[in-house]
N, CA and C atoms of all chains as a GROMACS GRO file, in nm:
protein
  624
    1MET      N    1   9.981   6.989  12.006
    1MET     CA    2   9.888   6.939  11.904
    1MET      C    3   9.964   6.907  11.776
    2LYS      N    4   9.934   6.790  11.715
    2LYS     CA    5  10.010   6.750  11.596
    2LYS      C    6   9.957   6.822  11.473
    3LYS      N    7  10.049   6.865  11.387
    3LYS     CA    8  10.010   6.936  11.266
    3LYS      C    9  10.014   6.842  11.147
    4THR      N   10   9.913   6.851  11.060
    4THR     CA   11   9.912   6.767  10.941
    4THR      C   12   9.936   6.852  10.817
    5ASN      N   13   9.957   6.784  10.705
    5ASN     CA   14   9.980   6.854  10.579
    5ASN      C   15   9.855   6.927  10.532
    6ILE      N   16   9.737   6.871  10.568
    6ILE     CA   17   9.612   6.930  10.519
    6ILE      C   18   9.601   7.076  10.564
    7LEU      N   19   9.627   7.098  10.692
    7LEU     CA   20   9.617   7.233  10.748
    7LEU      C   21   9.712   7.328  10.675
    8ASP      N   22   9.834   7.279  10.650
    8ASP     CA   23   9.936   7.360  10.584
    8ASP      C   24   9.891   7.403  10.445
    9VAL      N   25   9.850   7.304  10.363
    9VAL     CA   26   9.814   7.331  10.223
    9VAL      C   27   9.689   7.416  10.215
   10VAL      N   28   9.584   7.378  10.292
   10VAL     CA   29   9.457   7.449  10.283
   10VAL      C   30   9.472   7.594  10.326
   11SER      N   31   9.545   7.618  10.435
   11SER     CA   32   9.558   7.756  10.482
   11SER      C   33   9.634   7.838  10.380
   12ARG      N   34   9.736   7.777  10.316
   12ARG     CA   35   9.816   7.853  10.220
   12ARG      C   36   9.735   7.888  10.095
   13LYS      N   37   9.646   7.794  10.052
   13LYS     CA   38   9.569   7.819   9.930
   13LYS      C   39   9.448   7.907   9.957
   14LEU      N   40   9.389   7.895  10.077
   14LEU     CA   41   9.263   7.963  10.105
   14LEU      C   42   9.283   8.109  10.144
   15SER      N   43   9.395   8.138  10.207
   15SER     CA   44   9.415   8.271  10.263
   15SER      C   45   9.409   8.383  10.159
   16PRO      N   46   9.474   8.371  10.040
   16PRO     CA   47   9.464   8.482   9.943
   16PRO      C   48   9.322   8.509   9.899
   17PHE      N   49   9.239   8.404   9.888
   17PHE     CA   50   9.102   8.426   9.844
   17PHE      C   51   9.021   8.496   9.952
   18ILE      N   52   9.047   8.463  10.078
   18ILE     CA   53   8.977   8.533  10.186
   18ILE      C   54   9.018   8.680  10.188
   19LEU      N   55   9.148   8.706  10.165
   19LEU     CA   56   9.193   8.845  10.161
   19LEU      C   57   9.128   8.920  10.045
   20LEU      N   58   9.117   8.853   9.928
   20LEU     CA   59   9.054   8.916   9.812
   20LEU      C   60   8.908   8.945   9.840
   21PHE      N   61   8.839   8.851   9.906
   21PHE     CA   62   8.698   8.872   9.941
   21PHE      C   63   8.684   8.989  10.038
   22GLY      N   64   8.780   9.001  10.130
   22GLY     CA   65   8.778   9.114  10.222
   22GLY      C   66   8.793   9.246  10.150
   23VAL      N   67   8.886   9.250  10.054
   23VAL     CA   68   8.904   9.374   9.977
   23VAL      C   69   8.778   9.406   9.898
   24TYR      N   70   8.712   9.300   9.843
   24TYR     CA   71   8.587   9.322   9.769
   24TYR      C   72   8.480   9.379   9.861
   25LEU      N   73   8.469   9.322   9.981
   25LEU     CA   74   8.366   9.372  10.074
   25LEU      C   75   8.391   9.517  10.110
   26VAL      N   76   8.519   9.554  10.127
   26VAL     CA   77   8.549   9.693  10.165
   26VAL      C   78   8.521   9.787  10.050
   27THR      N   79   8.568   9.752   9.928
   27THR     CA   80   8.560   9.848   9.818
   27THR      C   81   8.420   9.857   9.759
   28PHE      N   82   8.337   9.752   9.773
   28PHE     CA   83   8.202   9.758   9.720
   28PHE      C   84   8.100   9.777   9.833
   29GLY      N   85   8.146   9.824   9.948
   29GLY     CA   86   8.058   9.835  10.062
   29GLY      C   87   7.945   9.933  10.042
   30HIS      N   88   7.962  10.032   9.952
   30HIS     CA   89   7.859  10.135   9.940
   30HIS      C   90   7.745  10.093   9.847
   31ILE      N   91   7.764   9.987   9.765
   31ILE     CA   92   7.654   9.946   9.677
   31ILE      C   93   7.600   9.808   9.707
   32SER      N   94   7.678   9.724   9.775
   32SER     CA   95   7.631   9.588   9.803
   32SER      C   96   7.649   9.562   9.952
   33PRO      N   97   7.593   9.450  10.003
   33PRO     CA   98   7.613   9.420  10.146
   33PRO      C   99   7.760   9.412  10.181
   34GLY      N  100   7.793   9.455  10.300
   34GLY     CA  101   7.933   9.460  10.341
   34GLY      C  102   7.967   9.600  10.383
   35GLY      N  103   8.094   9.630  10.396
   35GLY     CA  104   8.136   9.762  10.439
   35GLY      C  105   8.267   9.753  10.513
   36GLY      N  106   8.300   9.860  10.580
   36GLY     CA  107   8.431   9.867  10.644
   36GLY      C  108   8.453   9.759  10.747
   37PHE      N  109   8.358   9.745  10.841
   37PHE     CA  110   8.381   9.650  10.951
   37PHE      C  111   8.383   9.506  10.901
   38GLN      N  112   8.282   9.469  10.820
   38GLN     CA  113   8.275   9.330  10.772
   38GLN      C  114   8.397   9.295  10.689
   39GLY      N  115   8.435   9.386  10.597
   39GLY     CA  116   8.552   9.360  10.514
   39GLY      C  117   8.679   9.352  10.596
   40GLY      N  118   8.687   9.440  10.698
   40GLY     CA  119   8.806   9.438  10.784
   40GLY      C  120   8.818   9.307  10.860
   41VAL      N  121   8.704   9.255  10.909
   41VAL     CA  122   8.710   9.128  10.981
   41VAL      C  123   8.747   9.015  10.886
   42ALA      N  124   8.697   9.021  10.760
   42ALA     CA  125   8.734   8.918  10.663
   42ALA      C  126   8.884   8.924  10.634
   43LEU      N  127   8.938   9.047  10.620
   43LEU     CA  128   9.083   9.062  10.600
   43LEU      C  129   9.159   9.002  10.718
   44ALA      N  130   9.113   9.034  10.839
   44ALA     CA  131   9.182   8.985  10.958
   44ALA      C  132   9.178   8.833  10.966
   45SER      N  133   9.062   8.773  10.928
   45SER     CA  134   9.055   8.627  10.939
   45SER      C  135   9.142   8.560  10.834
   46GLY      N  136   9.165   8.627  10.719
   46GLY     CA  137   9.260   8.573  10.623
   46GLY      C  138   9.401   8.570  10.680
   47LEU      N  139   9.439   8.678  10.750
   47LEU     CA  140   9.572   8.681  10.811
   47LEU      C  141   9.581   8.584  10.928
   48LEU      N  142   9.470   8.573  11.005
   48LEU     CA  143   9.473   8.485  11.123
   48LEU      C  144   9.484   8.339  11.084
   49LEU      N  145   9.432   8.304  10.964
   49LEU     CA  146   9.442   8.167  10.918
   49LEU      C  147   9.590   8.129  10.903
   50ILE      N  148   9.667   8.220  10.842
   50ILE     CA  149   9.811   8.197  10.828
   50ILE      C  150   9.876   8.193  10.965
   51LEU      N  151   9.836   8.288  11.052
   51LEU     CA  152   9.900   8.296  11.184
   51LEU      C  153   9.875   8.170  11.265
   52LEU      N  154   9.751   8.117  11.257
   52LEU     CA  155   9.717   7.999  11.338
   52LEU      C  156   9.779   7.873  11.279
   53ALA      N  157   9.782   7.863  11.144
   53ALA     CA  158   9.824   7.737  11.082
   53ALA      C  159   9.975   7.730  11.064
   54GLN      N  160  10.040   7.843  11.037
   54GLN     CA  161  10.182   7.838  11.003
   54GLN      C  162  10.272   7.914  11.098
   55GLY      N  163  10.215   7.983  11.194
   55GLY     CA  164  10.300   8.050  11.291
   55GLY      C  165  10.330   8.194  11.253
   56PRO      N  166  10.371   8.274  11.353
   56PRO     CA  167  10.394   8.417  11.329
   56PRO      C  168  10.511   8.446  11.238
   57ASP      N  169  10.607   8.354  11.227
   57ASP     CA  170  10.725   8.383  11.145
   57ASP      C  171  10.688   8.396  10.997
   58VAL      N  172  10.598   8.305  10.951
   58VAL     CA  173  10.558   8.308  10.810
   58VAL      C  174  10.480   8.435  10.780
   59LEU      N  175  10.390   8.473  10.874
   59LEU     CA  176  10.308   8.593  10.851
   59LEU      C  177  10.393   8.718  10.852
   60SER      N  178  10.494   8.722  10.940
   60SER     CA  179  10.571   8.847  10.952
   60SER      C  180  10.666   8.866  10.835
   61ARG      N  181  10.674   8.768  10.741
   61ARG     CA  182  10.752   8.792  10.620
   61ARG      C  183  10.683   8.897  10.533
   62THR      N  184  10.550   8.886  10.520
   62THR     CA  185  10.476   8.982  10.436
   62THR      C  186  10.418   9.096  10.520
   63PHE      N  187  10.363   9.063  10.636
   63PHE     CA  188  10.302   9.166  10.721
   63PHE      C  189  10.373   9.166  10.856
   64PRO      N  190  10.482   9.241  10.870
   64PRO     CA  191  10.550   9.244  11.000
   64PRO      C  192  10.461   9.308  11.106
   65LEU      N  193  10.489   9.273  11.231
   65LEU     CA  194  10.410   9.325  11.342
   65LEU      C  195  10.414   9.478  11.347
   66LEU      N  196  10.532   9.533  11.314
   66LEU     CA  197  10.548   9.678  11.320
   66LEU      C  198  10.458   9.747  11.218
   67LYS      N  199  10.452   9.689  11.095
   67LYS     CA  200  10.370   9.749  10.990
   67LYS      C  201  10.222   9.750  11.030
   68ILE      N  202  10.175   9.636  11.084
   68ILE     CA  203  10.034   9.628  11.124
   68ILE      C  204  10.006   9.726  11.236
   69SER      N  205  10.103   9.739  11.331
   69SER     CA  206  10.082   9.833  11.441
   69SER      C  207  10.072   9.976  11.389
   70ILE      N  208  10.158  10.012  11.293
   70ILE     CA  209  10.155  10.148  11.239
   70ILE      C  210  10.023  10.172  11.167
   71MET      N  211   9.977  10.070  11.089
   71MET     CA  212   9.849  10.084  11.018
   71MET      C  213   9.736  10.105  11.118
   72GLU      N  214   9.739  10.029  11.228
   72GLU     CA  215   9.634  10.042  11.328
   72GLU      C  216   9.638  10.181  11.393
   73LEU      N  217   9.761  10.234  11.412
   73LEU     CA  218   9.773  10.365  11.476
   73LEU      C  219   9.725  10.477  11.385
   74ILE      N  220   9.774  10.477  11.258
   74ILE     CA  221   9.738  10.590  11.172
   74ILE      C  222   9.597  10.576  11.116
   75GLY      N  223   9.536  10.456  11.128
   75GLY     CA  224   9.401  10.438  11.076
   75GLY      C  225   9.303  10.533  11.140
   76TYR      N  226   9.313  10.548  11.272
   76TYR     CA  227   9.220  10.636  11.342
   76TYR      C  228   9.240  10.781  11.300
   77GLY      N  229   9.368  10.822  11.285
   77GLY     CA  230   9.396  10.958  11.240
   77GLY      C  231   9.342  10.985  11.101
   78LEU      N  232   9.359  10.882  11.012
   78LEU     CA  233   9.308  10.899  10.875
   78LEU      C  234   9.156  10.912  10.876
   79PHE      N  235   9.089  10.833  10.964
   79PHE     CA  236   8.943  10.843  10.972
   79PHE      C  237   8.901  10.982  11.018
   80LEU      N  238   8.973  11.035  11.119
   80LEU     CA  239   8.938  11.170  11.169
   80LEU      C  240   8.959  11.274  11.059
   81ILE      N  241   9.072  11.260  10.984
   81ILE     CA  242   9.100  11.357  10.878
   81ILE      C  243   8.991  11.350  10.770
   82ALA      N  244   8.955  11.224  10.732
   82ALA     CA  245   8.852  11.209  10.629
   82ALA      C  246   8.719  11.262  10.678
   83GLY      N  247   8.690  11.246  10.808
   83GLY     CA  248   8.565  11.297  10.862
   83GLY      C  249   8.564  11.448  10.869
   84MET      N  250   8.682  11.507  10.899
   84MET     CA  251   8.688  11.653  10.912
   84MET      C  252   8.684  11.723  10.777
   85GLY      N  253   8.691  11.645  10.666
   85GLY     CA  254   8.676  11.707  10.535
   85GLY      C  255   8.546  11.782  10.522
   86GLY      N  256   8.444  11.740  10.598
   86GLY     CA  257   8.316  11.809  10.594
   86GLY      C  258   8.324  11.952  10.646
   87PHE      N  259   8.424  11.980  10.733
   87PHE     CA  260   8.437  12.116  10.787
   87PHE      C  261   8.472  12.216  10.678
   88LEU      N  262   8.540  12.165  10.568
   88LEU     CA  263   8.579  12.255  10.460
   88LEU      C  264   8.457  12.316  10.392
   89LEU      N  265   8.346  12.242  10.393
   89LEU     CA  266   8.225  12.293  10.330
   89LEU      C  267   8.142  12.376  10.427
   90GLY      N  268   8.187  12.383  10.552
   90GLY     CA  269   8.109  12.457  10.650
   90GLY      C  270   8.000  12.374  10.714
   91SER      N  271   7.995  12.242  10.686
   91SER     CA  272   7.895  12.158  10.752
   91SER      C  273   7.965  12.071  10.857
   92GLY      N  274   7.893  11.972  10.912
   92GLY     CA  275   7.942  11.902  11.029
   92GLY      C  276   8.042  11.792  11.000
   93PHE      N  277   8.073  11.718  11.108
   93PHE     CA  278   8.165  11.605  11.099
   93PHE      C  279   8.105  11.496  11.011
   94LEU      N  280   8.188  11.433  10.925
   94LEU     CA  281   8.149  11.324  10.835
   94LEU      C  282   8.054  11.369  10.724
   95ALA      N  283   8.040  11.500  10.704
   95ALA     CA  284   7.956  11.547  10.594
   95ALA      C  285   8.023  11.512  10.462
   96PRO      N  286   7.942  11.476  10.358
   96PRO     CA  287   8.004  11.435  10.232
   96PRO      C  288   8.071  11.551  10.160
   97LEU      N  289   8.201  11.535  10.137
   97LEU     CA  290   8.278  11.640  10.069
   97LEU      C  291   8.282  11.612   9.919
   98LEU      N  292   8.302  11.484   9.884
   98LEU     CA  293   8.311  11.445   9.744
   98LEU      C  294   8.174  11.402   9.694
   99PRO      N  295   8.153  11.391   9.562
   99PRO     CA  296   8.026  11.337   9.510
   99PRO      C  297   8.005  11.193   9.554
  100PRO      N  298   7.877  11.147   9.561
  100PRO     CA  299   7.833  11.031   9.639
  100PRO      C  300   7.925  10.914   9.669
  101PRO      N  301   7.987  10.841   9.573
  101PRO     CA  302   8.064  10.728   9.626
  101PRO      C  303   8.188  10.771   9.703
  102GLY      N  304   8.233  10.896   9.682
  102GLY     CA  305   8.365  10.939   9.728
  102GLY      C  306   8.390  10.925   9.876
  103THR      N  307   8.318  11.001   9.959
  103THR     CA  308   8.349  11.004  10.102
  103THR      C  309   8.322  10.869  10.167
  104ILE      N  310   8.209  10.805  10.131
  104ILE     CA  311   8.176  10.676  10.190
  104ILE      C  312   8.284  10.574  10.156
  105PHE      N  313   8.330  10.580  10.031
  105PHE     CA  314   8.433  10.485   9.987
  105PHE      C  315   8.561  10.502  10.068
  106ILE      N  316   8.605  10.627  10.085
  106ILE     CA  317   8.728  10.652  10.160
  106ILE      C  318   8.712  10.606  10.306
  107LEU      N  319   8.596  10.640  10.366
  107LEU     CA  320   8.574  10.600  10.506
  107LEU      C  321   8.572  10.448  10.519
  108ASN      N  322   8.510  10.379  10.420
  108ASN     CA  323   8.507  10.233  10.425
  108ASN      C  324   8.647  10.175  10.419
  109VAL      N  325   8.730  10.229  10.328
  109VAL     CA  326   8.866  10.174  10.314
  109VAL      C  327   8.945  10.196  10.442
  110VAL      N  328   8.932  10.316  10.502
  110VAL     CA  329   9.008  10.346  10.624
  110VAL      C  330   8.962  10.257  10.738
  111ILE      N  331   8.829  10.242  10.753
  111ILE     CA  332   8.776  10.158  10.862
  111ILE      C  333   8.816  10.013  10.841
  112GLY      N  334   8.812   9.968  10.712
  112GLY     CA  335   8.851   9.830  10.685
  112GLY      C  336   8.995   9.802  10.724
  113ALA      N  337   9.084   9.894  10.687
  113ALA     CA  338   9.225   9.874  10.722
  113ALA      C  339   9.244   9.876  10.872
  114LYS      N  340   9.173   9.968  10.941
  114LYS     CA  341   9.193   9.978  11.086
  114LYS      C  342   9.137   9.856  11.158
  115VAL      N  343   9.017   9.811  11.119
  115VAL     CA  344   8.958   9.695  11.186
  115VAL      C  345   9.041   9.570  11.160
  116GLY      N  346   9.085   9.553  11.033
  116GLY     CA  347   9.167   9.436  11.001
  116GLY      C  348   9.295   9.435  11.081
  117ALA      N  349   9.364   9.550  11.085
  117ALA     CA  350   9.489   9.557  11.161
  117ALA      C  351   9.464   9.536  11.309
  118GLY      N  352   9.356   9.593  11.362
  118GLY     CA  353   9.330   9.584  11.505
  118GLY      C  354   9.303   9.442  11.550
  119ILE      N  355   9.216   9.371  11.477
  119ILE     CA  356   9.181   9.235  11.518
  119ILE      C  357   9.301   9.142  11.502
  120THR      N  358   9.379   9.164  11.392
  120THR     CA  359   9.500   9.083  11.376
  120THR      C  360   9.596   9.106  11.492
  121LEU      N  361   9.610   9.233  11.534
  121LEU     CA  362   9.701   9.265  11.644
  121LEU      C  363   9.658   9.199  11.774
  122ILE      N  364   9.527   9.204  11.805
  122ILE     CA  365   9.477   9.143  11.929
  122ILE      C  366   9.518   8.996  11.933
  123CYS      N  367   9.486   8.925  11.823
  123CYS     CA  368   9.512   8.781  11.824
  123CYS      C  369   9.660   8.751  11.819
  124TRP      N  370   9.739   8.835  11.752
  124TRP     CA  371   9.883   8.812  11.745
  124TRP      C  372   9.946   8.825  11.884
  125HIS      N  373   9.903   8.927  11.957
  125HIS     CA  374   9.961   8.944  12.092
  125HIS      C  375   9.920   8.830  12.184
  126LEU      N  376   9.792   8.782  12.171
  126LEU     CA  377   9.752   8.666  12.250
  126LEU      C  378   9.838   8.546  12.214
  127PHE      N  379   9.863   8.529  12.084
  127PHE     CA  380   9.940   8.416  12.036
  127PHE      C  381  10.083   8.420  12.087
  128GLN      N  382  10.142   8.540  12.093
  128GLN     CA  383  10.280   8.552  12.140
  128GLN      C  384  10.290   8.529  12.289
  129GLU      N  385  10.185   8.570  12.361
  129GLU     CA  386  10.187   8.552  12.505
  129GLU      C  387  10.187   8.404  12.541
  130GLU      N  388  10.123   8.323  12.449
  130GLU     CA  389  10.115   8.180  12.474
  130GLU      C  390  10.253   8.116  12.470
  131LYS      N  391  10.343   8.169  12.386
  131LYS     CA  392  10.473   8.105  12.366
  131LYS      C  393  10.568   8.130  12.482
  132GLU      N  394  10.543   8.237  12.558
  132GLU     CA  395  10.638   8.271  12.664
  132GLU      C  396  10.625   8.175  12.782
  133MET      N  397   6.117   7.676  10.637
  133MET     CA  398   6.261   7.700  10.627
  133MET      C  399   6.318   7.754  10.758
  134ILE      N  400   6.252   7.861  10.808
  134ILE     CA  401   6.301   7.924  10.931
  134ILE      C  402   6.287   7.828  11.049
  135GLU      N  403   6.176   7.749  11.049
  135GLU     CA  404   6.153   7.656  11.160
  135GLU      C  405   6.262   7.549  11.163
  136ILE      N  406   6.299   7.500  11.043
  136ILE     CA  407   6.404   7.397  11.037
  136ILE      C  408   6.536   7.454  11.088
  137LEU      N  409   6.566   7.578  11.045
  137LEU     CA  410   6.691   7.641  11.088
  137LEU      C  411   6.693   7.659  11.239
  138LEU      N  412   6.578   7.703  11.295
  138LEU     CA  413   6.573   7.723  11.440
  138LEU      C  414   6.588   7.591  11.514
  139LEU      N  415   6.532   7.482  11.456
  139LEU     CA  416   6.546   7.351  11.518
  139LEU      C  417   6.693   7.307  11.518
  140VAL      N  418   6.762   7.333  11.404
  140VAL     CA  419   6.906   7.300  11.398
  140VAL      C  420   6.983   7.379  11.503
  141HIS      N  421   6.945   7.509  11.520
  141HIS     CA  422   7.008   7.592  11.623
  141HIS      C  423   6.991   7.527  11.762
  142LEU      N  424   6.867   7.483  11.789
  142LEU     CA  425   6.839   7.426  11.921
  142LEU      C  426   6.923   7.301  11.945
  143ILE      N  427   6.926   7.213  11.842
  143ILE     CA  428   7.002   7.088  11.858
  143ILE      C  429   7.150   7.119  11.879
  144LEU      N  430   7.204   7.213  11.798
  144LEU     CA  431   7.346   7.246  11.811
  144LEU      C  432   7.376   7.306  11.947
  145ALA      N  433   7.286   7.391  11.998
  145ALA     CA  434   7.310   7.454  12.127
  145ALA      C  435   7.312   7.351  12.239
  146ILE      N  436   7.218   7.254  12.232
  146ILE     CA  437   7.217   7.149  12.335
  146ILE      C  438   7.344   7.065  12.328
  147LEU      N  439   7.389   7.036  12.203
  147LEU     CA  440   7.513   6.959  12.185
  147LEU      C  441   7.632   7.033  12.243
  148VAL      N  442   7.641   7.164  12.214
  148VAL     CA  443   7.755   7.244  12.264
  148VAL      C  444   7.761   7.239  12.415
  149LEU      N  445   7.642   7.248  12.478
  149LEU     CA  446   7.641   7.253  12.625
  149LEU      C  447   7.669   7.116  12.686
  150SER      N  448   7.631   7.007  12.617
  150SER     CA  449   7.637   6.878  12.683
  150SER      C  450   7.761   6.796  12.647
  151ILE      N  451   7.837   6.839  12.546
  151ILE     CA  452   7.948   6.755  12.500
  151ILE      C  453   8.066   6.767  12.596
  152ARG      N  454   8.147   6.658  12.607
  152ARG     CA  455   8.254   6.656  12.707
  152ARG      C  456   8.381   6.726  12.658
  153SER      N  457   8.416   6.698  12.532
  153SER     CA  458   8.540   6.755  12.480
  153SER      C  459   8.521   6.903  12.446
  154LEU      N  460   8.607   6.988  12.502
  154LEU     CA  461   8.589   7.132  12.481
  154LEU      C  462   8.622   7.173  12.339
  155PHE      N  463   8.718   7.101  12.278
  155PHE     CA  464   8.757   7.135  12.141
  155PHE      C  465   8.640   7.112  12.044
  156THR      N  466   8.572   6.996  12.061
  156THR     CA  467   8.454   6.968  11.978
  156THR      C  468   8.346   7.072  12.001
  157ALA      N  469   8.332   7.116  12.125
  157ALA     CA  470   8.232   7.217  12.155
  157ALA      C  471   8.261   7.347  12.081
  158VAL      N  472   8.390   7.383  12.072
  158VAL     CA  473   8.426   7.507  12.002
  158VAL      C  474   8.392   7.496  11.854
  159ILE      N  475   8.422   7.380  11.794
  159ILE     CA  476   8.392   7.363  11.652
  159ILE      C  477   8.240   7.364  11.628
  160LEU      N  478   8.164   7.301  11.721
  160LEU     CA  479   8.018   7.304  11.708
  160LEU      C  480   7.965   7.446  11.722
  161MET      N  481   8.032   7.525  11.804
  161MET     CA  482   7.995   7.666  11.820
  161MET      C  483   8.014   7.742  11.689
  162ALA      N  484   8.122   7.709  11.617
  162ALA     CA  485   8.146   7.773  11.487
  162ALA      C  486   8.037   7.734  11.389
  163ILE      N  487   7.996   7.605  11.392
  163ILE     CA  488   7.887   7.562  11.302
  163ILE      C  489   7.757   7.632  11.339
  164PHE      N  490   7.736   7.652  11.469
  164PHE     CA  491   7.618   7.727  11.517
  164PHE      C  492   7.618   7.868  11.458
  165SER      N  493   7.735   7.934  11.458
  165SER     CA  494   7.745   8.069  11.400
  165SER      C  495   7.714   8.066  11.252
  166LEU      N  496   7.761   7.961  11.183
  166LEU     CA  497   7.737   7.950  11.040
  166LEU      C  498   7.588   7.939  11.011
  167PHE      N  499   7.517   7.856  11.092
  167PHE     CA  500   7.373   7.844  11.072
  167PHE      C  501   7.302   7.974  11.109
  168SER      N  502   7.354   8.047  11.208
  168SER     CA  503   7.297   8.180  11.239
  168SER      C  504   7.309   8.271  11.119
  169ALA      N  505   7.425   8.264  11.051
  169ALA     CA  506   7.445   8.350  10.934
  169ALA      C  507   7.343   8.315  10.826
  170VAL      N  508   7.319   8.185  10.806
  170VAL     CA  509   7.219   8.144  10.707
  170VAL      C  510   7.082   8.196  10.746
  171LEU      N  511   7.051   8.189  10.876
  171LEU     CA  512   6.920   8.236  10.925
  171LEU      C  513   6.904   8.385  10.899
  172PHE      N  514   7.010   8.464  10.929
  172PHE     CA  515   7.003   8.608  10.904
  172PHE      C  516   6.986   8.636  10.757
  173PHE      N  517   7.052   8.555  10.673
  173PHE     CA  518   7.038   8.576  10.528
  173PHE      C  519   6.897   8.547  10.481
  174VAL      N  520   6.837   8.441  10.536
  174VAL     CA  521   6.699   8.408  10.500
  174VAL      C  522   6.604   8.520  10.544
  175LEU      N  523   6.636   8.584  10.658
  175LEU     CA  524   6.551   8.692  10.709
  175LEU      C  525   6.585   8.826  10.645
  176HIS      N  526   6.652   8.826  10.529
  176HIS     CA  527   6.684   8.946  10.451
  176HIS      C  528   6.771   9.046  10.527
  177ALA      N  529   6.874   8.995  10.596
  177ALA     CA  530   6.970   9.085  10.660
  177ALA      C  531   7.112   9.042  10.621
  178PRO      N  532   7.151   9.062  10.494
  178PRO     CA  533   7.281   9.011  10.450
  178PRO      C  534   7.399   9.077  10.521
  179ASP      N  535   7.382   9.203  10.564
  179ASP     CA  536   7.491   9.270  10.636
  179ASP      C  537   7.522   9.199  10.767
  180VAL      N  538   7.415   9.171  10.843
  180VAL     CA  539   7.432   9.102  10.971
  180VAL      C  540   7.487   8.963  10.948
  181ALA      N  541   7.440   8.897  10.837
  181ALA     CA  542   7.488   8.762  10.808
  181ALA      C  543   7.638   8.762  10.783
  182LEU      N  544   7.686   8.864  10.709
  182LEU     CA  545   7.831   8.871  10.682
  182LEU      C  546   7.908   8.890  10.811
  183THR      N  547   7.860   8.981  10.898
  183THR     CA  548   7.929   9.005  11.023
  183THR      C  549   7.931   8.879  11.108
  184GLU      N  550   7.817   8.810  11.113
  184GLU     CA  551   7.808   8.689  11.195
  184GLU      C  552   7.903   8.582  11.143
  185ALA      N  553   7.909   8.567  11.009
  185ALA     CA  554   7.996   8.465  10.951
  185ALA      C  555   8.142   8.497  10.979
  186ALA      N  556   8.178   8.626  10.965
  186ALA     CA  557   8.319   8.662  10.982
  186ALA      C  558   8.360   8.658  11.128
  187VAL      N  559   8.280   8.719  11.215
  187VAL     CA  560   8.319   8.727  11.356
  187VAL      C  561   8.293   8.594  11.427
  188GLY      N  562   8.172   8.537  11.407
  188GLY     CA  563   8.136   8.418  11.481
  188GLY      C  564   8.215   8.296  11.440
  189ALA      N  565   8.227   8.274  11.306
  189ALA     CA  566   8.295   8.154  11.262
  189ALA      C  567   8.445   8.174  11.250
  190GLY      N  568   8.490   8.300  11.236
  190GLY     CA  569   8.634   8.320  11.216
  190GLY      C  570   8.708   8.358  11.342
  191VAL      N  571   8.684   8.482  11.389
  191VAL     CA  572   8.770   8.538  11.493
  191VAL      C  573   8.741   8.477  11.631
  192SER      N  574   8.610   8.460  11.662
  192SER     CA  575   8.581   8.408  11.796
  192SER      C  576   8.624   8.262  11.809
  193THR      N  577   8.622   8.186  11.696
  193THR     CA  578   8.673   8.049  11.701
  193THR      C  579   8.822   8.047  11.731
  194PHE      N  580   8.894   8.142  11.669
  194PHE     CA  581   9.038   8.156  11.698
  194PHE      C  582   9.061   8.179  11.848
  195LEU      N  583   8.984   8.273  11.905
  195LEU     CA  584   9.003   8.305  12.047
  195LEU      C  585   8.969   8.185  12.136
  196TYR      N  586   8.857   8.115  12.103
  196TYR     CA  587   8.817   8.001  12.184
  196TYR      C  588   8.920   7.889  12.176
  197ILE      N  589   8.974   7.864  12.054
  197ILE     CA  590   9.076   7.758  12.040
  197ILE      C  591   9.199   7.795  12.123
  198TRP      N  592   9.236   7.923  12.120
  198TRP     CA  593   9.350   7.968  12.200
  198TRP      C  594   9.325   7.943  12.348
  199ILE      N  595   9.202   7.973  12.394
  199ILE     CA  596   9.170   7.956  12.535
  199ILE      C  597   9.173   7.808  12.572
  200VAL      N  598   9.116   7.722  12.484
  200VAL     CA  599   9.114   7.578  12.514
  200VAL      C  600   9.256   7.522  12.518
  201LYS      N  601   9.342   7.575  12.430
  201LYS     CA  602   9.481   7.528  12.432
  201LYS      C  603   9.551   7.567  12.562
  202ARG      N  604   9.513   7.683  12.616
  202ARG     CA  605   9.578   7.731  12.738
  202ARG      C  606   9.528   7.657  12.862
  203THR      N  607   9.403   7.614  12.859
  203THR     CA  608   9.345   7.554  12.980
  203THR      C  609   9.325   7.405  12.959
  204GLN      N  610   9.235   7.346  13.036
  204GLN     CA  611   9.218   7.201  13.028
  204GLN      C  612   9.140   7.162  12.903
  205LYS      N  613   9.157   7.035  12.861
  205LYS     CA  614   9.097   6.990  12.736
  205LYS      C  615   8.955   6.938  12.756
  206GLU      N  616   8.920   6.891  12.875
  206GLU     CA  617   8.790   6.827  12.895
  206GLU      C  618   8.723   6.877  13.021
  207VAL      N  619   8.591   6.865  13.022
  207VAL     CA  620   8.515   6.900  13.142
  207VAL      C  621   8.531   6.786  13.243
  208LYS      N  622   8.557   6.824  13.368
  208LYS     CA  623   8.574   6.719  13.469
  208LYS      C  624   8.438   6.659  13.506
   0.00000   0.00000   0.00000
């Protein structure tokens, strides 16, 4: 498929704003529409725009495959640790340990990072398989 | 408002199913997701609208384009 300049310029200019919108969705998930999953998918689609339009080499300059894999791996552990904070109070899993925005905010950030890394990884591996 | 949106959905769905070029069908599918997001927003479900816009128009389009690139370009 032939590549044009439009795809190059638009993807380069649009991607930071999509990433910023993803961060907004994750961090304001407890008071406005959005949350961990939606923000994570927005983050992933910002990275996928670069991956699809400019190739994996450009993306791996800022976000190497190894870094995303590590984020995806420790994301689940961080979620479990944040959820087990409720045990310190003697109540159940995911019980609020901090005052209201605290626990939800931390869980949203962890879920956002994990979902973003996970979806980016899925598509990156599919993309690499295509080249072989 | 909702009736017009549903009519647009119907037209887009028929187009997606009947068009010959698979690449055009994928792009029409993304537009279908976008109109779904608008419909969810009109029905006061902004959370679902955000998910639909991000997953339907973003990630699933990526996967479909990848699949079309791997396989044939047109319906026989």
